[in-house]
Phi, psi and omega in degrees: 000349181089007180274148178291154179259129178269124178249126183282149175291167178302135177091357182232155179216165177298150186298316182251010178080009180258137180299152176065023171251162185303140180274078184250359184262115178281122181284133178266101182296335179296328179284329181282312183207095181283116181272352188283134181253170173053038175081012179292147181271130182270128180242119182288147178238151186286167173059029174077011178290155179300142180291163178254144179253130175258109191271153172289173187298331186277352184225160178209182181105168183300327181237020177062040183256002180250130181279137179268153175280187183295339182270001180088003178278147179294145179259130178280121178254121183285150175293165179302133178091358181232156179216165178297146186300318183250011178081005181260140180297151177066018172256160183305142180271080183249358183264114178285121182284130177271098183298335179295328180281332181281311182207093181286114183275350188283127181257168172055040174079012179291148180272127180271127180242118183288147178238152186285165173060033174075011178291153178299139180293162178256144180251127175260110190273159172286173183295338186271352183222160178214185181102166182302326180239022175061041182250006181250116179296142178262124178286130181296140178289136180296138179291144178295142179289143184308319183284348182263357181278156179299333181292129178288111180276338183230144181287167180299140180096353178242167179248133180268128179235133176277115180234153181270128180272185184294339178273000181085004179263155178276140174220160183275131175243120181268128180239156182260159176300157180301135180093354178247142181271147181264134176234124179083179181226163176059219181293346179271004182294135172232149178250127186247133170250007185290143175290347180269013180295132181243108188287150174261181180291331179236158178298135180096347180269002183288165179224170177246126181266148174298156180299336181255031179231156176252150185256135168247104185300153177286153180208126181062235179271359182271124180282155177295158185218140174251131182231126182296145179287167178303138181093357179231159178220154181138185181273353176080001184261142176292335179268000181243225181277348180069212178230115178253150183294138174270125178273093182297331181292318179288325183271002178057039177254007177281169177238036177287140178288169185294336180269015180232153176255148182264127176242118180287138175234172182292107179085001182199205178202164175232152176247124177246126180295147179292163182304130181096000179234160177218158183134184180274354175074007184253145177296329180273359181242225182273350180070210177233120179252138181289140176273131179275326180199161176071138171072344184230002184278168176265154180304134178087357180243157177303143179084013179292162180305138182097349179291147181282346182279131179220035180283158179235146177269184177285180182277020182297142177268010183279100182291338183289347181287343184218113182298329181294323178297320178299321176297318179297321182295331179278355180282161182284094184288338184277351182286144179297330182296327177298316182294317179292329184292322181270102184290347180277347180259136182300131180298136182205162174243092184294144174237169183294330188271338186246013180234138174227126176272000000 
């Protein structure tokens, strides 16, 4: 209609509750929201001011919320978490109450930490428990499996397997590819394809024997063993000294007769009769017998090659019995031509290190 709207001041309302009528009705705030506690009488004040509380003898304060002592004086009540400094009523509330000392909520050995202003304390739990009051058991984290750790438990070329030992704990077991034998354990594991593999009583206890050694497999508490064959010496292991040839000629362990020279061979030796003699050259064999004719003579002398005589003398070492033998002894026996000249002696190429006269 274009008429102005009348708005009443705080604490007043229209007389009949209709807009734009005179604001003659005083609002009673006590009827709307009585703030007085503990039986206090609410007294309305004009112009929308906060009401006044008329307190009974036992209480005081703006809203009758403070308890009075026997003398009618108001009693100071401390806020939660605080107490009077000396424990006397109506003294300043400066003493912070330690709720941990009053009622420790922390269980299972948890440490109680007090908080200010009456707040609930905090619990610092042990490793085995969790939760606000340390009442929830913590499940232990599973230990990493040996083969899953960054540390290489097995060397290259092997497979790492998690196996349970006699103590119930997991440990790494290194295995070799199919067809290969296992030597050693852990980082010392080796996989062998060698024909010289010598097995132990348990997997991983095997060893590798030299090509010139024989294997005695392990059994029970007895470890496997490699032993060099006759004519060789050493520990018999491919990882050790192996088996090296014994030079019987240098060590004077041969059984060549005096009319034969010793030639060292791999794992053994040979005896070659001197020029003008024949036989195996060994004391345990036929020895060296002097040739009387044929096959051993020098050109122009009796018994030269092509002669029909092929008789042999006894095994006597007396060179003076036959002048021809003496001639042969003065001949250069170390020359290769002598060896080739005597067709009864095995062809060889003597060297300084493997021949002994």
